[in-house]
C-alpha positions as CSV (number, residue, x, y, z in Angstrom):
1,M,223.4,-86.3,214.1
2,S,224.4,-82.7,215.2
3,Y,223.9,-81.5,211.4
4,L,220.5,-83.4,210.9
5,T,219.3,-81.4,214.0
6,K,221.1,-78.2,213.7
7,N,219.6,-78.5,210.3
8,K,216.2,-79.7,210.4
9,Y,214.2,-77.3,208.7
10,V,216.3,-76.9,205.9
11,I,215.9,-80.6,205.1
12,I,212.4,-80.7,205.5
13,G,212.0,-77.9,203.3
14,A,213.9,-79.6,200.5
15,L,212.0,-83.3,201.0
16,L,208.5,-80.8,201.0
17,G,209.5,-78.8,198.2
18,G,211.3,-81.7,196.2
19,L,207.3,-83.3,196.7
20,S,206.1,-80.4,195.2
21,G,208.3,-80.1,192.3
22,Y,207.6,-83.5,192.0
23,L,203.5,-82.6,191.9
24,Y,203.8,-79.8,189.9
25,Y,205.2,-82.0,187.1
26,H,202.8,-84.6,187.5
27,F,199.5,-82.6,187.7
28,I,200.5,-79.2,185.5
29,G,203.8,-80.1,183.8
30,C,205.1,-79.2,180.1
31,S,202.8,-81.6,177.9
32,S,205.5,-80.0,174.4
33,G,208.7,-80.9,176.2
34,T,209.7,-77.5,176.0
35,C,210.1,-76.3,179.4
36,A,213.7,-76.1,180.8
37,I,212.1,-77.4,184.8
38,T,208.6,-78.9,184.4
39,S,209.6,-81.1,180.7
40,K,211.4,-83.7,183.2
41,P,210.2,-85.0,186.9
42,L,214.0,-85.1,187.9
43,N,214.5,-81.2,186.7
44,S,211.3,-80.2,188.5
45,S,211.8,-82.3,191.8
46,V,215.4,-80.9,192.2
47,Y,214.1,-77.4,191.6
48,G,211.3,-77.3,193.7
49,A,213.9,-79.0,196.8
50,I,216.1,-76.0,196.1
51,V,213.8,-73.3,196.6
52,G,211.9,-75.0,199.5
53,G,215.1,-75.9,201.0
54,L,215.6,-71.8,200.9
55,L,212.4,-70.8,202.2
56,F,212.7,-73.0,205.3
57,S,215.8,-72.1,205.9
58,Y,214.7,-69.1,207.1
59,I,212.8,-70.5,210.3
60,P,215.1,-69.6,212.9
61,N,216.7,-72.3,215.4
62,D,215.1,-73.2,218.5
63,K,218.4,-72.6,220.3
64,T,219.6,-69.2,219.0
65,K,220.1,-66.6,221.7
66,K,218.7,-63.5,221.2
């Protein structure tokens, strides 16, 4: 349980990124099928989850001492 509380921002970012990656595939996507990331929903969701997790990992924890 401490892992979840310690990395809550990364997990939230990964979930939001995965959702936004899937929405990007669904609404914009790649109609020809030759795009590496947006040709399949799994690819765009995983890519979005990675980017979201990385972006949200820069949010400092509440318990970080200054």
